[in-house]
C-alpha positions as CSV (number, residue, x, y, z in Angstrom):
1,V,87.2,127.0,110.9
2,P,84.1,129.2,111.3
3,G,82.0,129.5,108.2
4,S,81.1,127.2,105.4
5,A,78.8,127.3,102.4
6,T,75.9,126.4,104.7
7,G,77.0,128.6,107.6
8,V,77.8,125.5,109.7
9,P,81.2,125.8,111.5
10,V,83.8,123.3,110.3
11,Y,86.2,121.9,112.9
12,C,89.7,120.7,111.9
13,S,92.3,119.0,114.1
14,R,95.6,120.7,114.8
15,D,97.5,117.8,113.2
16,W,95.6,118.3,110.0
17,I,96.3,122.0,109.8
18,W,100.0,121.4,110.5
19,S,100.2,118.8,107.7
20,I,98.7,121.4,105.3
21,L,101.2,124.0,106.4
22,K,104.1,121.6,106.0
23,D,103.0,120.8,102.5
24,Y,102.7,124.5,101.7
25,K,106.3,125.2,103.0
26,K,107.6,122.2,101.0
27,E,106.0,123.6,97.9
28,R,107.7,127.0,98.5
29,R,111.2,125.6,99.1
30,I,113.8,125.0,96.4
31,D,115.3,121.6,96.9
32,V,118.9,122.4,96.0
33,N,122.4,122.3,97.6
34,V,123.2,126.0,97.4
35,L,126.9,125.7,98.1
36,E,127.4,123.0,95.4
37,E,125.4,125.1,92.9
38,V,127.6,128.2,93.6
39,K,130.8,126.1,93.5
40,K,130.0,125.4,89.8
41,Y,130.6,129.1,89.2
42,R,133.8,129.5,91.3
43,E,136.0,130.2,88.3
44,Y,133.4,132.8,87.1
45,A,133.4,134.5,90.5
46,V,137.2,134.7,90.7
47,A,137.5,135.9,87.1
48,M,134.9,138.6,87.7
49,R,136.6,139.8,90.9
50,R,140.0,140.0,89.3
51,E,138.6,141.9,86.3
52,F,136.9,144.5,88.6
53,H,140.1,144.6,90.6
54,R,142.2,145.5,87.6
55,H,139.9,148.3,86.6
56,P,138.8,150.2,89.8
57,E,136.9,153.4,89.7
58,L,136.2,156.0,92.3
59,S,132.8,157.0,93.7
60,W,130.4,158.4,91.1
61,Q,132.9,157.5,88.4
62,E,132.1,153.8,88.1
63,T,131.1,154.1,84.4
64,E,133.0,151.1,83.1
65,T,132.2,149.1,86.2
66,A,128.5,149.7,85.7
67,A,128.7,148.9,82.0
68,R,130.4,145.6,82.8
69,I,127.8,144.6,85.4
70,R,125.0,145.4,82.9
71,R,126.6,143.3,80.2
72,E,126.7,140.3,82.6
73,L,123.0,140.9,83.5
74,D,122.2,141.0,79.7
75,E,123.9,137.7,79.3
76,M,121.8,136.2,82.1
77,G,118.6,137.7,80.6
78,I,117.9,139.6,83.8
79,P,116.2,143.0,83.1
80,Y,117.5,146.1,84.9
81,E,117.3,149.8,85.1
82,E,120.0,152.4,85.4
83,V,119.7,154.6,88.5
84,V,121.6,157.7,89.5
85,G,124.0,157.3,86.7
86,T,126.2,154.4,87.7
87,G,123.7,152.5,89.9
88,T,121.9,149.4,88.6
89,I,118.7,147.7,89.9
90,A,118.0,144.4,88.3
91,T,114.7,142.5,88.8
92,L,114.4,138.7,88.7
93,K,110.8,137.5,88.9
94,G,110.0,134.1,90.2
95,K,106.7,132.3,90.3
96,K,105.3,134.8,92.8
97,D,105.4,138.6,93.0
98,H,105.9,138.6,96.8
99,P,107.8,138.7,98.9
100,V,110.3,141.1,97.3
101,I,113.8,140.5,98.5
102,G,116.7,142.8,97.9
103,L,120.3,141.8,97.6
104,R,122.7,144.7,97.6
105,C,126.4,145.3,96.9
106,D,128.6,148.4,96.5
107,I,130.8,148.9,93.5
108,D,133.3,151.8,94.0
109,A,137.0,151.8,94.8
110,L,139.3,154.0,96.9
111,P,142.0,156.6,96.1
112,I,144.8,154.3,97.3
113,K,147.9,153.3,95.3
114,E,148.2,149.5,95.3
115,V,151.7,148.2,96.1
116,K,151.2,144.4,96.2
117,E,152.5,142.7,93.1
118,L,149.5,140.7,91.7
119,P,148.7,139.4,88.2
120,Y,145.5,141.3,88.5
121,R,147.0,144.5,90.1
122,S,145.1,147.8,89.5
123,E,145.8,149.3,86.1
124,N,144.3,152.6,87.3
125,D,147.3,154.2,89.1
126,G,146.4,155.6,92.5
127,V,143.0,153.9,92.6
128,M,142.5,150.5,94.2
129,H,139.7,148.1,95.4
130,A,141.2,148.2,98.9
131,C,137.8,147.6,100.6
132,G,136.8,144.5,98.7
133,H,134.0,146.0,96.6
134,D,135.4,144.1,93.6
135,G,134.6,140.9,95.6
136,H,131.1,142.2,96.5
137,I,130.2,142.7,92.8
138,S,131.6,139.3,92.0
139,M,129.5,137.6,94.7
140,L,126.3,139.3,93.7
141,L,126.8,138.5,90.0
142,T,127.6,134.9,90.9
143,A,124.4,134.7,93.1
144,A,122.5,136.1,90.2
145,K,123.8,133.3,88.0
146,V,122.5,130.7,90.4
147,L,119.2,132.4,91.0
148,S,118.7,132.8,87.2
149,D,119.3,129.1,86.7
150,H,116.4,128.5,89.2
151,R,114.2,131.4,88.4
152,D,111.2,129.2,87.6
153,E,111.5,127.7,91.1
154,L,111.7,131.0,93.0
155,N,108.6,131.9,95.1
156,C,109.5,135.6,95.3
157,T,110.8,138.6,93.3
158,V,114.5,139.4,93.6
159,K,115.9,142.9,93.4
160,L,119.7,142.9,92.6
161,I,121.0,146.3,93.7
162,F,124.5,147.4,92.5
163,Q,125.1,150.6,94.4
164,P,127.7,153.3,93.6
165,A,129.5,155.6,96.0
166,E,129.4,153.8,99.3
167,E,132.8,155.3,100.1
168,K,131.2,158.7,99.7
169,T,128.5,157.4,102.0
170,N,125.7,158.9,99.9
171,G,125.1,156.3,97.1
172,A,122.5,154.3,99.0
173,L,120.5,157.4,100.0
174,K,120.5,158.7,96.5
175,M,119.3,155.4,95.1
176,L,116.5,155.2,97.7
177,E,115.4,158.8,97.1
178,T,114.6,158.0,93.5
179,G,111.9,155.6,94.7
180,R,113.0,153.1,92.1
181,V,114.1,150.5,94.7
182,G,110.5,150.2,95.7
183,H,109.3,148.2,98.7
184,L,111.5,145.4,100.0
185,D,110.1,142.8,102.4
186,T,113.7,142.2,103.5
187,V,117.2,143.2,102.2
188,C,120.6,141.6,102.6
189,G,124.0,143.1,102.2
190,M,127.5,142.0,103.2
191,H,131.1,143.0,103.4
192,I,134.3,141.0,102.8
193,F,135.9,141.0,106.3
194,P,139.7,140.4,106.8
195,F,139.2,140.3,110.6
196,L,137.4,136.9,110.3
197,D,138.9,133.7,108.8
198,A,137.8,132.6,105.4
199,G,135.1,130.0,105.9
200,T,133.2,131.9,108.6
201,I,130.4,134.5,108.5
202,S,129.0,136.8,111.2
203,V,125.3,137.9,111.1
204,D,124.8,139.0,114.7
205,P,121.6,141.0,115.5
206,G,121.8,144.6,116.5
207,P,124.5,147.2,115.7
208,R,127.2,146.2,113.1
209,Y,128.6,149.6,112.2
210,T,128.4,152.9,114.0
211,S,126.9,156.0,112.6
212,A,129.4,158.1,110.7
213,A,129.5,161.9,110.7
214,F,132.2,164.3,109.6
215,M,133.0,167.8,110.6
216,N,135.1,170.8,109.5
217,I,136.1,173.4,112.1
218,T,137.6,176.8,111.2
219,I,139.2,178.6,114.2
220,K,139.4,182.4,113.4
221,G,142.1,184.2,115.3
222,R,144.1,187.3,114.6
223,S,147.4,187.1,112.7
224,G,150.6,188.6,114.1
225,H,154.3,188.2,114.9
226,G,155.3,185.0,116.6
227,A,157.4,187.0,119.1
228,M,154.5,189.1,120.2
229,P,151.6,186.8,120.9
230,H,149.8,189.4,123.1
231,Y,149.0,191.4,119.9
232,A,147.6,188.3,118.2
233,V,145.0,185.6,118.7
234,D,146.8,182.3,118.0
235,P,144.4,179.9,116.2
236,I,146.8,177.0,116.7
237,Y,146.7,177.4,120.5
238,V,142.9,177.7,120.5
239,G,142.6,174.8,118.1
240,A,144.7,172.6,120.3
241,K,142.4,173.5,123.3
242,V,139.4,172.5,121.2
243,V,140.9,169.2,120.3
244,D,141.7,168.5,123.9
245,A,138.2,169.6,125.1
246,L,136.4,167.5,122.6
247,Q,137.8,164.3,124.2
248,S,135.7,165.1,127.3
249,I,132.6,164.1,125.4
250,A,133.5,160.4,125.5
251,S,135.2,160.5,128.9
252,R,132.8,162.8,130.8
253,E,129.5,163.6,129.0
254,T,128.3,160.2,127.7
255,N,127.4,156.9,129.3
256,A,130.5,154.7,129.6
257,M,128.6,151.8,128.1
258,D,128.1,153.7,124.8
259,T,130.6,153.6,122.0
260,V,131.6,157.2,121.2
261,V,134.5,158.3,119.0
262,V,135.2,162.0,118.4
263,S,138.5,162.2,116.4
264,I,140.2,165.2,114.9
265,C,142.2,163.9,112.0
266,T,143.6,167.0,110.2
267,F,145.0,170.3,111.6
268,H,146.4,172.9,109.2
269,S,147.6,176.4,110.0
270,G,150.4,178.8,109.3
271,T,153.1,179.4,106.7
272,M,156.2,180.4,108.6
273,A,157.9,179.7,111.9
274,N,157.4,183.3,113.2
275,I,154.0,184.2,112.0
276,F,150.6,183.6,113.7
277,A,148.2,182.7,111.0
278,E,144.7,184.1,110.8
279,T,143.0,180.7,110.9
280,A,143.4,177.1,111.7
281,E,141.5,174.4,109.8
282,L,140.5,171.2,111.6
283,S,138.5,168.2,110.4
284,G,137.4,164.9,111.9
285,T,134.9,162.2,112.3
286,V,132.2,161.2,114.9
287,R,130.9,157.7,115.5
288,T,128.4,156.0,117.8
289,F,126.0,153.0,117.8
290,N,123.4,154.9,119.9
291,P,120.7,156.5,117.6
292,E,119.6,159.0,120.3
293,L,123.2,160.0,121.1
294,R,123.8,160.5,117.4
295,K,121.2,163.3,117.5
296,Q,122.8,165.0,120.5
297,L,126.5,164.9,119.4
298,P,126.5,167.9,117.0
299,G,125.1,170.1,119.7
300,M,127.6,168.8,122.3
301,I,130.5,169.4,119.9
302,E,129.5,172.9,118.9
303,R,128.9,173.9,122.5
304,I,132.5,173.0,123.4
305,I,134.0,174.7,120.3
306,K,132.0,177.9,120.9
307,S,132.9,178.1,124.6
308,T,136.5,177.3,124.1
309,C,136.9,179.9,121.3
310,E,135.1,182.5,123.5
311,A,137.5,181.8,126.3
312,Y,140.5,182.6,124.1
313,R,139.0,185.5,122.1
314,A,138.6,183.6,118.9
315,D,135.7,182.9,116.6
316,Y,134.8,179.8,114.7
317,E,132.8,178.2,111.8
318,F,131.4,174.7,112.3
319,D,130.2,172.3,109.5
320,Y,128.8,169.0,110.5
321,Y,127.8,166.8,107.6
322,C,127.2,163.4,106.0
323,D,125.7,162.0,109.2
324,I,124.8,158.5,108.2
325,P,122.9,156.3,110.7
326,A,124.3,153.2,112.4
327,T,123.9,149.9,110.6
328,I,121.6,147.8,112.8
329,N,120.6,144.2,111.9
330,D,116.9,143.2,112.4
331,E,116.7,140.5,115.0
332,H,114.4,138.3,113.0
333,C,116.4,138.6,109.9
334,S,119.6,137.8,111.8
335,E,118.0,134.7,113.0
336,I,117.1,133.6,109.5
337,A,120.6,134.5,108.3
338,A,122.2,132.5,111.1
339,G,120.3,129.4,109.9
340,S,121.4,130.1,106.4
341,V,125.1,130.2,107.4
342,K,124.8,126.9,109.3
343,K,123.2,125.2,106.3
344,L,126.2,126.4,104.2
345,L,129.2,126.2,106.5
346,G,128.0,124.2,109.6
347,E,127.9,125.3,113.2
348,E,131.6,126.3,113.1
349,G,131.0,128.6,110.2
350,L,128.7,130.9,112.1
351,V,130.8,133.2,114.3
352,K,130.1,136.2,116.5
353,Y,131.8,139.5,115.9
354,A,131.2,142.7,117.9
355,G,130.0,145.8,116.0
356,T,132.8,147.9,114.6
357,P,133.2,151.7,114.5
358,G,133.2,151.9,110.7
359,G,130.5,153.6,108.6
360,E,128.3,151.9,106.0
361,D,125.5,153.5,104.1
362,F,123.6,150.2,103.8
363,S,122.2,151.6,107.1
364,Y,119.8,153.7,105.0
365,F,118.3,150.4,103.6
366,L,118.0,149.0,107.1
367,E,116.3,152.1,108.3
368,R,113.5,151.5,105.8
369,F,113.4,147.7,105.5
370,P,114.1,144.7,107.8
371,G,117.3,143.1,106.8
372,V,120.7,141.8,107.7
373,Y,124.3,142.8,107.0
374,A,126.9,140.0,107.1
375,F,130.6,140.0,107.7
376,V,132.1,137.4,105.3
377,G,135.5,136.2,106.5
378,C,138.3,136.4,104.0
379,R,141.4,136.3,106.1
380,N,144.0,133.6,105.3
381,E,147.6,134.4,106.4
382,S,149.0,131.5,104.4
383,K,147.9,133.3,101.2
384,G,149.0,136.7,102.4
385,C,145.5,137.8,102.9
386,S,145.8,139.4,106.4
387,Y,145.8,143.2,105.8
388,S,143.1,145.5,107.0
389,L,140.5,147.1,104.8
390,H,141.8,150.4,103.2
391,H,145.3,149.1,103.3
392,E,147.6,149.4,100.2
393,R,148.3,145.6,100.4
394,F,144.7,144.5,101.0
395,D,143.8,141.2,99.3
396,L,141.3,138.5,100.0
397,D,141.1,134.7,100.1
398,E,139.1,134.1,96.9
399,D,137.4,131.0,98.5
400,A,135.4,133.6,100.4
401,L,133.7,134.6,97.1
402,V,131.9,131.3,97.0
403,N,130.8,131.6,100.6
404,G,129.4,135.1,100.1
405,A,127.6,134.3,96.9
406,A,126.1,131.2,98.5
407,F,125.0,133.3,101.5
408,Y,123.1,135.7,99.2
409,V,121.3,132.8,97.7
410,Q,120.6,130.8,100.9
411,Y,119.3,133.9,102.7
412,L,116.9,134.6,99.9
413,L,115.6,131.1,99.8
414,D,115.2,131.0,103.6
415,A,113.7,134.5,103.8
416,Q,111.1,133.8,101.1
417,E,109.5,131.3,103.5
418,Q,109.3,133.9,106.3
419,F,107.9,137.0,104.6
């Protein structure tokens, strides 16, 4: 160690330095069995999830949901601020200001009518927590309970982020644009995942969800009689050619190793069987894991629409919007998270799952801060919990709530030693 009060270098052995570091790490670590601590609140986690499930609210309408979250935070004595209306950022300070670790969940529901008979079935007809966000809220509140119990032992500051409007894919960006999230040294999010068995969690590094963009296409033809197509420009025919041509992007214009999805999902035109309409309205979605390809896709798509319309004497309008980035886990954070899962669920609890072509606006957090997004298994066929996300019969094995809440806590404890 160069430098002392007298200017004489001081030399220390490697073993001595390592012993000091070990003592330092031991001082920073909370000596607690996280899974057992969370299990103490299992009934709370289930009750919260069922309450939110009974009262689902759509994106940007989560007024009662946000109020309920805030009442729970008040009960825990955790201060918070209201952000973008229905968003909430709570701050739990430990013994040290840094690192600052973010734990995020989403809170909105979907416009789906629930058909499964449950004692906690949705009471808001036509609206349902079919994507598990009720479970996400419950898990983060349960994690907050445990962290609050041990706040005097924490060696970090915790930001608990309850985000609205994930289903609209703009809630995360709006919260971040306020600047009130502040700097995070690392951030953790998760999703209940019916494609993995309850008792397992995936935290693989790299891409988890594709980017997600949407498009509206208007084909402008010329109306006329269905028996005399030569006097008209049929927008349905031109639209069909556009749909077909767009599939060449995945099959002929991009690397076969890249995931690329270009899907037209709606096609509306016409009013009668013998009338060519003036226009055809198409809409669809575009997905990829590749950030560079994401930038190129709008131009590729419009080139094909333009040239196809020109070939058949039609015009067009093209709107490409809500282009959220891919959700990509930081390699170092995934490594920390993998260790966290093993501590909670053992080697068999840590599973691999390839990235999936869904969209998730947690990607905006991961663009700014190193972090990890986990898939928390909730599938259990014996309990009837085997339906896909966004399905009218979706339900989850509530044992997964304990696993997810425990993962939030364990990742935070492990990450505070690394940042």
